[in-house]
N, C-alpha and C positions, 0 to 999 in steps of 0.2 A: 504494500500500500504506500509506504513512504517513498519507495523508488518511483512509483507511477506519479506521485505528487510532484516529484522533481522533474519528471519528463513532460508534464502538462505544459509548462511555459514554453518549452522548446518546441513542442508540437504546435502550439499557437503561433509561434514565430514562423515556423515552416509554412503553415497555412497562410499567414499574412503575406509572406514572400511569394508564395504561389499565386495568390490573388493579384498582387502587384505585378508579377511577371505577365499574367494574362493581359492586363490592361496596357502595360508598357509595350509588349510585342504588338498588340492590336493597333495601338496608336502610332507606334514607330513605323509599322508597315504601311500605314495610310499616309502619314505626313510627308513622305518622300514622293508620293504620287497623287497629289490632291486632285488633279484633273481626272485621272483614272477613277478615283473614288467618287468624284462628282458624277461621272457617267454611271457608276454602279447605283448611286442613290437615285438617279433619274429613272433607272429601270424599274424600281419598285412602284413608281407612280402613286406615291402616297401624299407627297407634299405639293402645295402650289409651287409653280416654277419660281416664284419670287423668293421662296424660302429654301429651295434646294441648295443653291451655292453657299449661303451662310451656314446651313446645317453641315454640308459636306466639308467646309473649310474649318469649322469650329469643332466638330466631333473628334477628330484625331487629337487635337490639342487637349480637349477635355479628357479623353482616355489617357493621355500621357500624364495629365495632372492627377487623375485618380490613382494611376499606378505609382507615381512618385510619392504622393501622400501616404498611400498604403505601405510603400517600401520603408519610409522613414517613420511611419507610425504617428502621423500628425492628424488630429481630428479623425481618427480611425473609424469610429462608428458613423459619423456624418458622411464621410467620403464613401464608406461601404454602402450606406443607404442610397447614395447617389448612384453608385455602381449597380446596385440591384434595380433601381429605377431604369437605368439605361439598358440593362440586360432584359428587363420585361419589354421595353420598347423594341429591342432587337428581335425578341422572340415573337412578339405580335406581328411585326413587319414580315418576318419570315413565314409565319403561319398563314397570314392573309395572302401572301404571294403564292405559296404552295396551294392553298385552297382555290385560288383563282386560276391555277394552272399555268402561272408564269414560269417560263424557263429562263432563269437568270442566275448569275454568279452571286453567291452569298455576300461577298464583300467584307466579311467579318475580319479578315486579316489581310486586307489589301490584295496585292498580287502574290503574296506568299503562298496562298492556296487558291485553287480554282475548283470550287464545289458548287454544284447546283443546289438551290434551296430545296429542302425536303425534310423528311423525318430525321435523316442522319445529321444534318446541320443543326436542326432544332435540338435534338438530344445532346449533340456535342456542346452546344452553347449552354444548355441546362447544366451539364456536368462542369463546364468551365466557369459557370457562375456560382457554383457551390462554395468555393473558398471565400468569395466576396460576401455571400449570404452568411456564412459562419462568422465573418468579421463584423457584420452588422448586428448579429445576435450576441456574440461573445467576443468583444474586441481584445485582441492579443496585444499586450503592451510591453512585452519583454524587449529591451533595447529599442524603445520607442520614444519619440519626442512627447507623446501624450503622458507617458510616465515620468519622464525627466522634467519637462517644463510645466505641465499642468497637474502633475501628481495624481493622474487618474489610475484607478485600479486595473490590474491585469485580470481579465475574466477567465483566463486559462490557468490561473494559480489558485488552487484551493487552499484556503487557510486551514491549517492543520498543524500537526506536530512539526515544529521547526521551519514552517514556511510563512512568509508574510504575503498576504493577498495582494498587496500593492503591486509588486513586480515579480513575485516568485523567487526572490532571493532568500536564501537561508537566513533565518533570524540570528543564528549563531555567527554567521559570517558578518552580518550587519553589525551585531553587537561588538565583535572583535574590531571591526573597522572603526566604529565610533570610539571605542576605548583607546585605539592607537592615536586618534586625533585629539583626545582630551589631554590636557596637561596633567602631569602627575600631581595629584592633590596633596600627597604627603610632603613633597618638596615645597609646594606652594605655601603650605601652612608653617613651614619652619622658619 
């Protein structure tokens, strides 16, 4: 039990990095080829033409921002909720295109992949969205700016024997570190 308690914060960190990687790869793949991504957005025929270009040019930057914030662990829950909202939009767009019988490239990862919208891309995106959903529900804050700057608790650290729920660091390690920073009181009293 104690061993698994020590592994939970690490598991949370791995999931947070996985979520960040999905968004960073998706955004980076599109940002280098904005015209191509604009053409992919046009094929979905969902947005009025006046909104297609702003959406196509903004989305990759937003995906990069979500990925970066998740990577450094800043505003983790808020950013993960934004990521979940975006993922729902993507899934709805794919499902409606598939239901309408449109034969188009998903566009999820720019030109890195060329996959037709269908059940496979929908299930793939559902799976790729799971780490972001986990971060929205249980923000992992080991080695995060949330923990360092904002003092927010790590939801992947169970308080228990020897663990602090704030960041999953062993209480004995924290106590030793704080004692090493304290001046020796016996010398100070002399």
